[in-house]
C-alpha positions in Angstrom: -93.8 7.5 244.4 -93.7 5.1 247.3 -96.0 5.6 250.2 -93.0 4.7 252.5 -93.7 3.3 255.7 -97.2 2.6 257.0 -98.6 1.3 260.8 -102.1 0.4 260.3 -104.1 0.4 263.8 -107.2 -1.9 264.1 -110.7 -1.0 265.8 -112.5 -3.0 268.5 -112.7 -6.7 268.6 -110.8 -6.6 265.0 -106.8 -7.3 263.5 -105.1 -8.2 260.7 -107.8 -9.2 259.0 -109.4 -5.7 258.9 -106.4 -5.1 256.1 -107.0 -8.0 253.6 -108.4 -5.7 250.9 -106.6 -3.1 251.0 -103.2 -4.8 251.6 -102.2 -5.5 248.2 -102.9 -1.8 246.7 -100.9 0.1 249.3 -98.5 -2.1 248.5 -98.3 -1.7 244.8 -97.4 1.8 245.7 -94.5 1.2 247.6 -96.2 0.9 251.2 -94.2 -1.1 253.6 -96.9 -2.4 255.8 -96.4 -2.7 259.8 -99.4 -4.6 261.4 -100.6 -3.2 265.5 -101.9 -5.7 267.6 -104.4 -4.9 269.9 -104.5 -8.2 272.0 -102.8 -7.5 274.9 -102.8 -4.4 277.4 -105.3 -3.4 280.0 -105.8 0.5 278.7 -105.0 2.3 275.6 -101.8 4.1 276.7 -100.7 0.2 277.6 -101.7 -0.7 273.6 -100.0 2.6 272.2 -96.6 1.8 274.6 -96.1 -2.0 272.6 -97.0 -0.6 269.0 -94.6 2.0 269.6 -92.0 -0.9 270.3 -92.7 -2.2 266.9 -93.0 0.8 264.9 -90.3 1.6 262.0 -88.2 4.6 263.0 -90.7 7.0 260.7 -94.0 6.0 259.7 -97.6 7.3 258.0 -100.0 5.7 261.3 -103.6 4.7 260.5 -106.2 4.1 262.9 -109.4 2.4 262.8 -112.1 3.4 264.7 -110.6 2.6 268.6 -107.4 2.6 266.6 -107.9 6.1 266.3 -107.5 6.9 270.3 -104.5 5.0 270.3 -103.1 6.3 267.5 -103.3 9.8 268.5 -101.5 8.6 271.8 -98.6 7.7 269.7 -98.5 11.1 267.9 -98.7 12.8 271.6 -95.9 10.6 272.7 -93.2 10.5 269.8 -94.6 13.3 267.3 -91.1 13.8 265.8 -91.8 10.0 264.2 -95.1 10.1 263.0 -94.5 11.9 259.4 -98.6 11.9 258.9 -101.7 10.7 260.9 -105.3 9.0 259.0 -108.4 9.1 261.3 -110.9 6.5 259.9 -114.0 6.1 260.9 -113.0 7.2 264.8 -113.8 10.2 267.2 -112.4 12.5 270.1 -115.0 12.0 271.9 -115.5 10.1 275.2 -118.1 7.2 275.4 -121.3 7.6 276.9 -122.8 6.4 280.2 -125.1 4.0 278.1 -121.8 3.0 275.7 -119.6 2.2 279.4 -122.8 0.2 280.8 -123.5 -1.6 277.3 -120.2 -2.7 276.9 -119.5 -4.0 280.1 -123.0 -5.8 280.1 -121.8 -7.4 277.0 -118.6 -8.5 278.7 -120.4 -9.9 282.1 -122.6 -11.9 279.6 -120.7 -14.8 278.4 -117.9 -16.6 280.3 -114.4 -18.3 278.6 -116.4 -21.0 277.9 -119.5 -19.5 276.2 -118.2 -17.0 274.2 -118.3 -17.1 270.4 -117.4 -13.6 269.0 -119.5 -10.5 268.4 -123.3 -11.6 267.9 -124.6 -11.1 264.4 -127.1 -8.5 265.2 -124.1 -6.2 266.7 -121.9 -7.3 264.1 -124.5 -6.1 261.3 -125.5 -2.7 262.9 -121.4 -1.8 262.4 -122.4 -2.3 258.6 -124.4 -0.2 256.0 -128.1 -1.0 256.3 -127.9 -2.8 253.1 -125.0 -5.2 254.0 -126.1 -5.7 257.5 -127.4 -9.0 256.9 -124.3 -10.3 254.3 -123.2 -13.8 255.5 -119.6 -13.1 254.2 -119.1 -9.9 256.1 -120.6 -11.2 258.8 -119.0 -14.1 259.2 -115.5 -12.1 258.3 -116.4 -9.9 261.4 -117.0 -12.7 263.5 -113.8 -14.9 262.5 -111.7 -11.9 264.4 -113.8 -11.4 266.9 -113.0 -15.4 267.4 -109.5 -15.4 267.0 -108.9 -12.5 269.3 -110.9 -14.6 272.1 -112.9 -13.7 275.0 -110.2 -12.4 277.7 -109.1 -9.3 274.5 -112.9 -9.0 274.3 -113.5 -8.8 278.2 -110.4 -6.3 278.1 -111.3 -4.4 275.1 -115.2 -3.8 276.4 -113.8 -2.6 279.8 -111.2 0.0 278.2 -111.5 3.5 279.4 -112.5 5.0 276.0 -111.9 9.2 277.2 -112.0 12.6 275.1 -109.2 14.1 273.8 -111.0 16.8 271.7 -109.2 19.3 274.1 -105.8 18.2 273.0 -106.3 17.8 269.4 -104.8 21.2 268.4 -101.8 19.9 269.4 -101.6 17.9 266.3 -99.4 19.2 264.1 -98.8 16.4 261.4 -100.5 16.1 258.0 -103.7 14.7 258.7 -106.7 13.0 257.2 -109.8 12.4 258.4 -112.0 9.5 256.5 -115.5 8.9 257.4 -118.6 7.2 255.8 -122.0 8.7 255.1 -123.6 6.0 256.3 -121.9 5.4 259.8 -124.5 4.2 262.2 -121.7 4.2 265.0 -119.5 7.4 264.4 -121.8 10.7 263.0 -120.1 12.5 260.3 -120.1 15.4 262.8 -118.2 13.4 264.9 -115.2 13.1 262.0 -116.2 17.2 261.3 -115.0 17.5 264.7 -111.5 16.1 264.1 -111.2 18.0 261.3 -112.3 21.1 262.7 -110.1 21.0 265.8 -107.0 19.4 264.0 -104.9 22.0 262.3 -104.5 21.9 259.1 -106.7 18.3 258.5 -108.5 17.1 255.9 -111.7 15.4 255.7 -112.9 12.7 253.2 -116.5 11.2 253.3 -117.0 7.4 251.3 -120.4 7.3 250.4 -122.6 4.0 250.5 -120.8 2.7 253.3 -121.3 2.0 257.1 -118.9 1.8 259.3 -116.3 -0.9 258.1 -114.5 0.8 255.9 -111.8 -1.2 255.0 -114.2 -4.3 254.2 -116.7 -2.6 252.8 -115.3 0.3 250.1 -111.5 -0.8 250.5 -110.9 0.4 246.8 -112.4 3.8 247.7 -110.7 3.6 251.2 -107.5 3.0 249.3 -107.5 5.5 246.6 -108.5 8.3 249.3 -105.2 7.5 251.1 -103.3 6.9 248.1 -104.3 10.4 246.3 -104.1 12.2 249.8 -100.1 10.8 250.7 -99.0 11.1 247.2 -99.6 14.5 246.9 -97.9 15.0 250.5 -94.6 17.0 250.2 
């Protein structure tokens, strides 16, 4: 059974390379992949509109982390075209005041000349504690930030990430929520909130994994996605 069209939306300061380890397993199951870009737009609404322009007529929508917020904005705009929604390591909560200040301060602290991607300290926090100093994973993450560049870093750091919990009940397509047991950035409670408020949503938890599920546990992620999509009518 072919998985059909899947649109992949990355997260904060990540790009197409986030999906390197899931491409072949998904394609082997007949998936046609579209890689959404988050390198333009000053608001999540602008990002959502630009992604819609690149999407096939009907598709499964997968959003990782910040991409989960944007995925839901797309689903709200064109629900008739989104056949299923997969939300990975994300939340419906607004950024706290501390989170907003931290990101804004990070953007203020660098210039176009000094920016060289995110720091290993911040990148390490996005990984399982046992992998927080893994040089290969850190370089893959840092490389994405370097490729996206200073201007994208500033724009994404200043995005307004507001809550949409009160609109989750309006999502009526099949929805899979995937969380990581050891995510230090998005709690299991936040994933449970998504599953609880979206009608009929299912929740899967990947063990021994931090926030960066597509890099840390790509095989387990693919297994969950493929199994769930193959069970859909």
